[in-house]
Structures are given as C-alpha cells and as structure tokens.
C-alpha positions as CSV (number, residue, x, y, z in Angstrom):
1,M,-185.7,-132.2,-20.7
2,G,-188.4,-130.0,-22.5
3,M,-188.6,-129.5,-25.8
4,T,-187.3,-125.9,-25.8
5,R,-184.1,-127.2,-24.4
6,V,-183.8,-130.0,-26.6
7,L,-183.9,-127.7,-29.5
8,C,-181.8,-125.4,-28.1
9,L,-179.1,-128.5,-27.4
10,F,-179.6,-129.5,-31.0
11,L,-178.9,-126.2,-32.6
12,A,-176.1,-125.6,-30.5
13,V,-174.6,-128.8,-31.5
14,S,-175.2,-128.2,-35.0
15,F,-173.9,-125.1,-35.0
16,L,-170.5,-126.3,-33.4
17,L,-170.1,-129.2,-36.0
18,S,-170.7,-126.8,-39.1
19,S,-168.2,-124.1,-37.8
20,Q,-164.3,-124.4,-38.0
21,W,-164.1,-122.1,-34.6
22,C,-161.1,-120.6,-36.6
23,E,-158.7,-123.3,-35.6
24,I,-157.5,-124.4,-39.3
25,S,-153.8,-123.6,-39.8
26,W,-153.7,-125.9,-43.0
27,G,-155.1,-129.1,-44.4
28,D,-155.9,-132.8,-42.7
29,D,-153.1,-134.4,-44.9
30,P,-149.8,-134.7,-43.2
31,L,-146.8,-133.0,-44.7
32,P,-144.3,-135.3,-46.7
33,V,-141.6,-136.9,-44.9
34,G,-138.2,-137.7,-46.4
35,R,-134.8,-136.5,-46.2
36,E,-135.1,-134.2,-49.3
37,S,-138.2,-132.5,-47.8
38,L,-136.5,-132.6,-44.4
39,I,-133.5,-130.2,-45.6
40,D,-135.7,-128.2,-47.7
41,K,-137.6,-127.5,-44.7
42,Y,-134.6,-126.4,-42.8
43,H,-133.4,-124.1,-45.3
44,K,-137.1,-122.3,-45.2
45,I,-136.8,-122.0,-41.3
46,E,-133.2,-121.4,-40.9
47,K,-133.3,-117.9,-40.0
48,E,-136.4,-118.1,-38.1
49,L,-134.6,-120.8,-35.6
50,E,-131.8,-118.4,-35.4
51,K,-133.7,-115.3,-34.6
52,S,-136.3,-117.7,-32.4
53,T,-137.6,-115.8,-29.2
54,F,-138.2,-119.3,-27.6
55,A,-135.8,-120.2,-24.9
56,V,-135.2,-123.4,-26.7
57,P,-135.5,-122.6,-30.4
58,F,-138.2,-124.5,-32.5
59,H,-140.4,-123.9,-35.1
60,I,-144.0,-125.4,-35.0
61,E,-147.1,-125.6,-37.2
62,S,-150.3,-127.0,-36.2
63,S,-153.9,-127.7,-37.7
64,V,-157.3,-128.4,-36.1
65,T,-160.1,-129.3,-38.3
66,Q,-163.5,-131.6,-37.1
67,K,-161.8,-134.4,-38.6
68,A,-158.2,-134.1,-37.5
69,S,-155.3,-132.6,-35.4
70,H,-151.9,-132.4,-36.4
71,V,-148.8,-131.0,-34.7
72,D,-145.1,-130.5,-36.3
73,I,-142.4,-129.5,-34.6
74,Y,-138.8,-128.9,-36.2
75,G,-135.5,-128.2,-34.2
76,T,-131.8,-128.2,-34.4
77,I,-130.4,-130.1,-31.8
78,N,-126.6,-130.1,-30.8
79,Y,-126.1,-133.6,-30.9
80,P,-124.3,-135.7,-33.6
81,F,-126.5,-137.6,-35.8
82,G,-125.0,-141.1,-35.2
83,L,-125.9,-140.5,-31.5
84,V,-129.5,-139.4,-32.1
85,K,-130.2,-142.5,-34.5
86,N,-128.7,-145.0,-32.3
87,E,-130.7,-143.8,-29.4
88,F,-134.2,-143.5,-31.2
89,L,-133.9,-146.7,-33.2
90,V,-134.0,-148.5,-30.2
91,P,-137.9,-149.2,-29.3
92,P,-137.7,-149.9,-25.6
93,N,-135.8,-146.3,-25.4
94,W,-139.1,-144.8,-26.3
95,C,-140.6,-145.8,-22.7
96,E,-137.6,-143.6,-21.3
97,I,-138.2,-140.8,-23.7
98,V,-142.0,-140.4,-23.2
99,L,-142.2,-141.0,-19.6
100,P,-141.1,-137.5,-18.4
101,H,-144.2,-136.1,-20.2
102,P,-146.6,-134.9,-17.7
103,G,-149.7,-136.8,-19.3
104,V,-147.7,-140.3,-19.1
105,K,-148.0,-142.1,-15.9
106,A,-146.1,-145.5,-17.5
107,C,-145.1,-147.1,-20.6
108,T,-144.0,-150.7,-21.2
109,Y,-142.9,-152.6,-24.3
110,K,-142.6,-155.9,-25.9
111,K,-141.9,-157.9,-29.0
112,M,-144.5,-159.7,-30.8
113,D,-142.9,-161.9,-33.7
114,D,-141.1,-159.3,-35.7
115,R,-143.0,-156.0,-34.1
116,W,-142.4,-153.9,-31.2
117,L,-145.3,-152.9,-29.3
118,L,-145.5,-150.0,-26.7
119,N,-148.3,-149.3,-24.4
120,I,-148.4,-145.7,-23.1
121,Y,-150.7,-145.0,-20.2
122,N,-152.0,-141.8,-20.8
123,V,-153.9,-139.5,-18.4
124,D,-155.5,-135.6,-18.7
125,K,-153.6,-135.2,-15.1
126,L,-150.6,-136.2,-13.6
127,S,-152.5,-136.4,-10.2
128,K,-154.9,-139.0,-11.6
129,P,-154.0,-142.8,-10.6
130,L,-152.3,-145.3,-12.9
131,E,-155.8,-147.1,-12.7
132,D,-157.3,-144.3,-14.4
133,A,-154.9,-144.1,-17.4
134,Y,-155.9,-144.8,-20.9
135,Q,-153.7,-147.4,-22.7
136,M,-152.6,-146.3,-25.9
137,K,-151.2,-149.5,-27.9
138,F,-148.7,-148.2,-30.3
139,V,-146.9,-150.3,-33.0
140,Y,-143.3,-149.0,-33.6
141,R,-141.6,-149.2,-37.1
142,V,-138.8,-147.9,-38.8
143,S,-140.2,-146.1,-41.9
144,E,-137.1,-145.0,-43.6
145,L,-133.3,-145.8,-42.9
146,Q,-130.7,-144.0,-44.6
147,P,-126.7,-143.4,-43.9
148,A,-127.7,-139.9,-43.4
149,F,-131.4,-140.0,-42.3
150,F,-134.0,-142.0,-40.3
151,D,-137.5,-141.6,-39.8
152,V,-139.4,-143.9,-37.0
153,A,-143.2,-143.8,-36.3
154,L,-145.4,-144.9,-33.4
155,T,-148.9,-145.9,-34.7
156,A,-152.1,-146.8,-32.7
157,P,-155.6,-147.3,-34.3
158,E,-157.7,-146.1,-31.4
159,G,-157.3,-143.4,-28.6
160,P,-159.6,-141.7,-26.1
161,V,-162.5,-139.8,-26.5
162,H,-163.2,-142.1,-29.7
163,T,-160.1,-140.7,-31.4
164,K,-158.4,-143.0,-33.9
165,K,-155.1,-143.4,-36.2
166,H,-152.5,-142.0,-34.0
167,E,-149.4,-141.4,-35.3
168,F,-146.2,-140.2,-33.4
169,G,-143.1,-139.7,-35.5
170,L,-139.5,-138.5,-35.6
171,E,-137.4,-138.0,-38.6
172,A,-133.7,-136.6,-38.5
173,T,-130.7,-135.7,-40.5
174,P,-127.4,-134.4,-39.8
175,L,-126.5,-130.6,-40.3
176,D,-122.7,-131.0,-39.5
177,E,-120.6,-133.1,-37.1
178,G,-122.2,-132.1,-34.1
179,S,-125.5,-131.0,-34.7
180,T,-129.1,-132.5,-36.2
181,F,-132.1,-131.3,-37.5
182,I,-135.2,-133.0,-36.2
183,H,-139.1,-133.3,-37.0
184,L,-141.3,-134.4,-34.4
185,R,-144.8,-135.0,-35.6
186,Y,-148.2,-136.0,-34.1
187,S,-151.6,-136.3,-35.4
188,Y,-154.9,-138.3,-35.0
189,R,-158.5,-138.7,-36.3
190,Y,-162.0,-138.2,-35.1
191,S,-165.5,-137.9,-35.8
192,P,-167.4,-134.5,-35.4
193,L,-169.0,-135.6,-32.3
194,A,-165.7,-136.3,-30.6
195,Y,-164.4,-133.1,-32.0
196,L,-167.3,-131.3,-30.2
197,I,-166.5,-133.4,-26.7
198,M,-163.0,-132.4,-26.8
199,K,-163.8,-128.7,-27.4
200,I,-166.4,-128.5,-24.5
201,F,-164.5,-130.8,-22.1
202,G,-160.9,-130.8,-23.2
203,G,-160.1,-127.6,-21.5
204,S,-158.2,-124.6,-23.1
205,K,-154.5,-124.1,-22.8
206,S,-152.1,-121.8,-24.5
207,G,-150.1,-123.0,-27.3
208,F,-147.1,-121.9,-29.1
209,S,-148.5,-120.5,-32.4
210,V,-148.9,-116.6,-32.4
211,T,-152.3,-115.1,-33.6
212,G,-151.6,-111.6,-33.0
213,T,-150.4,-108.9,-30.5
214,D,-152.4,-107.5,-27.2
215,S,-152.7,-103.8,-26.8
216,D,-149.3,-103.5,-25.1
217,G,-147.5,-105.2,-28.1
218,N,-147.0,-108.7,-26.3
219,P,-147.7,-111.8,-28.7
220,V,-151.2,-113.3,-28.2
221,Y,-150.7,-117.4,-28.6
222,V,-153.4,-119.9,-29.8
223,D,-155.5,-121.3,-27.3
224,G,-158.6,-123.6,-27.5
225,L,-158.1,-127.3,-28.6
226,R,-155.1,-126.4,-30.9
227,G,-153.2,-124.6,-28.3
228,S,-153.9,-128.0,-26.2
229,V,-152.6,-130.3,-29.0
230,E,-149.6,-127.8,-29.5
231,R,-148.7,-127.9,-25.8
232,D,-149.1,-131.6,-25.8
233,V,-146.3,-132.5,-28.4
234,A,-143.8,-129.5,-27.1
235,C,-144.0,-131.4,-24.1
236,H,-142.6,-134.7,-26.0
237,Y,-140.2,-132.5,-27.8
238,L,-138.9,-131.3,-24.4
239,A,-138.9,-134.8,-23.2
240,I,-136.8,-135.6,-26.3
241,L,-134.1,-132.8,-25.3
242,A,-134.1,-133.9,-21.7
243,Y,-133.5,-137.7,-22.5
244,L,-130.3,-136.4,-24.8
245,D,-129.4,-134.2,-22.2
246,T,-128.7,-136.9,-19.6
247,L,-127.1,-139.8,-21.5
248,K,-123.8,-139.0,-20.2
249,I,-124.9,-139.3,-16.6
250,P,-124.3,-142.6,-14.9
251,A,-127.5,-144.8,-15.3
252,E,-128.5,-144.9,-11.9
253,Q,-129.0,-141.2,-11.7
254,R,-130.3,-140.6,-15.3
255,Y,-133.8,-140.6,-14.5
256,E,-133.6,-138.2,-11.5
257,K,-131.8,-135.8,-13.5
258,R,-134.1,-136.3,-16.5
259,I,-137.3,-135.5,-14.8
260,S,-135.4,-132.4,-13.4
261,Q,-133.9,-131.6,-16.9
262,W,-137.7,-131.6,-18.2
263,Y,-139.3,-129.5,-15.9
264,Y,-136.2,-126.8,-16.1
265,L,-136.7,-126.9,-20.1
266,A,-140.6,-126.6,-19.3
267,A,-140.3,-123.8,-16.9
268,L,-138.7,-121.8,-19.8
269,Y,-142.6,-121.9,-21.3
270,K,-144.4,-121.2,-18.1
271,K,-147.2,-119.8,-19.8
272,Q,-147.9,-123.0,-21.7
273,L,-146.5,-125.8,-20.1
274,L,-146.3,-125.6,-15.9
275,E,-149.5,-126.8,-14.3
276,M,-147.8,-127.7,-11.0
277,E,-144.6,-126.8,-8.8
278,E,-141.5,-128.7,-9.2
279,G,-141.8,-131.0,-6.2
280,E,-145.1,-132.1,-6.9
281,Y,-144.1,-133.1,-10.5
282,L,-141.2,-134.7,-9.3
283,T,-142.8,-136.8,-7.1
284,Y,-145.5,-138.0,-9.5
285,K,-142.9,-138.8,-11.8
286,R,-140.9,-140.9,-9.2
287,Q,-144.1,-142.7,-8.7
288,A,-144.8,-143.3,-12.3
289,R,-140.9,-144.5,-12.8
290,E,-141.8,-147.1,-10.1
291,S,-145.2,-148.0,-11.8
292,Q,-143.7,-148.2,-15.2
293,Q,-140.9,-150.8,-13.6
294,K,-143.4,-153.0,-12.0
295,L,-145.5,-153.3,-15.1
296,Q,-142.8,-154.1,-17.3
297,S,-141.3,-156.5,-14.7
298,D,-144.8,-158.4,-14.8
299,L,-144.9,-158.1,-18.4
300,N,-141.2,-159.7,-18.9
301,S,-142.2,-162.4,-16.2
302,S,-145.5,-163.3,-17.9
303,R,-143.3,-164.0,-21.3
C-alpha cells in the first residue's frame, strides 16, 4: 500500500473515531432500575403507549456512542405479574425465551455452585451453521426481588468484535390483576476501534426511533448501528411475548407454535425485522431447537 493510501486511510479512521455519526440519543450510563423508577416511567409514557402506532405497543429509547450502546424497551403486557415472575425467575427458561431470536442458534444452561450460567450461541445470520456461532457466556442473577417487583440480569464480560460488559435485563411490576409493565434492557461497551469495525461491517438496519418524516409525511426511522441494536433488542422483546403467548399450549406443541408466533409478531414490523420468508425461518429454527437439545443433553451427561 502506497504512502498516499496509508495517509488517506489514517485520516478516514481518525475522522470516524472523532465523530459521533449523529447516533447519540442520551448518555452512556444506564437508566436507574427499581420499582419506584419503573412506575414513574410508566406514568410518563402511559399515554404514548395508548396512542402508539406500533402493532404491538412499546416505547423504545436507545443510545450509541463511541464507547457503548444501550437500548431500553418498555411495554404493558396482558399477563398477571405472578405468572411473569414465576416464568422469568427460572434460569433455564431463558434458553427457551431467547431461541426464537433470529440471531440465536442455541442456548444451554448449567448451575455451578450457587450461580446459573447460560451459554448463548449467536450468529449475525440465521443461515450460518452452529460452528460459526459466537458463544456468549452469561451469568444469571436476580438483582432485586419484592412482592410487586423483580429485576433479573444476564451479564457477560466479553462479546463478539471485542465488545465487553454485556448486560441483558428485565424488570417488571404489576399494573392490575391481569397486566404487567415490563422494561427490557440491553447494553454493552467497546473500544473506539471496535466501534469503527461495527460501523463499517455491521450493516445498516432500520430501527424504531423516528428521526423525522419524508416528503410524503411518512416516518423516517433511525438506521446504522443504532438501528441495528434497536432491532436486536426488539427481536428479544417479541420473543418474550411469544414465550408468554404459548404457555397454555401443550408442552410438546409449544416450541412450534412459539416460533410461528414470533414470526407473526415480527411480520407486523416487516421493514425492521423480517429478513427471510416464514418457511425458511421456521426451518432454521427447527434445526436450532435440535442443536440446542443435543448440546444440553451432552452438557447434562458430562456432569
């Protein structure tokens, strides 16, 4: 490479690392958690949720800087708090919850001493084989548990593309006997170089935050890295809904219905979430289920 090209590349990298690329929504620090904060948030966005144009109403906030990405999704679900708490406080259930996500090829769980560990196999494309998946090693913990509130967190020290300090969390509180307000959050940190790599090679997907309107008055959604991270967490949010929607179905039929339900919900946000036809998605997810069962069986046998 000639000196001129090296200089140009250096200047380009320096520019990209010194700019925020207009992706900052708010700061790096995560929002406070706790029942009081969650109830306060509900009252602030209650009317917005009632008037939401989303097919499945939720409120989303996101931040992308050179150091960290953070997404928060809030929504009201029509399930009693007791049911939600009982399901999400069981660590192995999380492998069933996350599997419909198109970026998850498998998930396994094990208990070591007094800690639950979840190993989530992530891919950037569902068509990639399990062997190409990056294994995210999460520690499950209950951060807070009250009669009318819980907060659970899955944390991983490292992730793909030199990312670190991943945290996936869910907090919930009852609104009435039949509904619950939930807050799903995901955050991770990275170096400026990792930020640049994700910007260049991470693709550009539409998110959910509205940045303006086009000439016809239609909403323009955020894209780039911020759009991608919003999309990723929204996929998890819909996976939570699909999990709850299928609990009453007989256990042997549950997974098939669950992945169909996830696709139905995702199709409501075709612009943001759909990358393949339903048949293709279902085929890959059936394969993912088989992989997950084998991995879990092997893990159980090795204990």
